[in-house]
C-alpha positions in Angstrom: -31.7 -4.0 -22.5 -28.1 -5.1 -22.1 -27.1 -1.8 -20.5 -29.9 -2.1 -17.9 -28.7 -5.6 -16.9 -25.1 -4.3 -16.7 -26.2 -1.5 -14.5 -28.2 -3.9 -12.2 -25.2 -6.2 -12.0 -23.0 -3.2 -11.1 -25.4 -2.1 -8.4 -25.4 -5.7 -7.0 -21.6 -5.6 -6.9 -21.5 -2.2 -5.2 -24.0 -3.4 -2.6 -21.9 -6.5 -1.9 -18.8 -4.3 -1.5 -20.7 -2.0 0.8 -21.9 -4.9 3.0 -18.4 -6.3 3.2 -16.9 -3.0 4.3 -19.7 -2.6 6.8 -19.0 -6.0 8.3 -15.3 -5.3 8.5 -15.9 -2.0 10.2 -18.3 -3.6 12.7 -15.6 -6.2 13.6 -13.1 -3.4 14.2 -15.5 -1.1 16.0 -14.4 -0.6 19.6 -11.1 -2.4 19.1 -7.8 -0.6 19.0 -5.5 -1.9 16.3 -1.9 -2.4 17.4 1.1 -2.5 15.1 1.2 -6.2 15.6 -2.4 -6.4 14.3 -1.6 -4.2 11.3 1.7 -5.8 10.4 0.7 -9.4 10.7 2.6 -12.2 9.0 0.3 -12.2 6.0 0.7 -8.5 5.3 4.5 -8.6 5.8 4.9 -11.6 3.5 2.9 -10.0 0.7 4.2 -6.4 1.0 7.8 -6.8 2.0 10.8 -9.0 1.2 10.3 -10.7 4.6 8.3 -13.9 5.3 7.1 -13.0 8.8 6.6 -10.2 11.3 9.5 -11.5 13.4 11.9 -11.4 10.4 10.7 -7.9 9.6 11.2 -6.6 13.1 14.6 -8.4 13.5 15.9 -6.7 10.4 14.6 -3.2 11.3 17.6 -0.9 12.1 18.0 -0.4 15.8 14.3 0.0 16.4 11.7 -2.0 18.1 8.4 -1.2 16.4 6.4 -3.0 19.1 7.9 -1.2 22.1 5.2 1.3 22.5 7.1 3.2 25.2 9.9 4.1 22.8 8.0 4.3 19.5 8.2 8.1 19.5 12.0 7.9 19.7 12.3 6.1 16.4 14.4 7.9 13.8 11.9 8.7 11.0 14.5 9.1 8.3 16.1 5.7 9.2 12.7 4.0 9.3 11.6 5.6 5.9 14.9 4.3 4.3 14.3 0.8 5.7 10.7 0.8 4.4 11.8 2.1 1.0 14.5 -0.5 0.7 12.5 -3.6 1.9 8.9 -2.9 0.9 6.9 -1.7 -2.0 6.3 1.6 -0.2 8.5 4.7 -0.1 7.7 5.7 3.6 6.6 4.4 6.9 3.4 6.4 6.8 2.4 5.0 3.5 3.2 1.5 4.6 1.1 1.8 7.8 -1.7 3.4 5.9 -1.8 0.5 3.4 -1.9 -2.0 6.3 -4.7 -0.1 8.0 -6.8 0.1 4.8 -6.5 -3.6 4.3 -7.9 -4.2 7.8 -11.1 -2.3 6.9 
């Protein structure tokens, strides 16, 4: 009997998670996420040594992550080194992926 109750509890938890993910996706549907959305103050303060988005951007080496016109000109190696040094991630791609996943 105990296993059956555990399984039912587990199913309820999965359904709750499924509903939560569905709600989050619905909120994001049709809305393009910007770097500013992804790298908000909350994410920056939890995942980096910085306390805010502004502090993070000001410390970034010769790059303006929020200048969409020049984002393709960013030196990937320099950015990866910065991310590796000041965050819990080894690369820019992994850092952004984690931010995106949190928004789902």
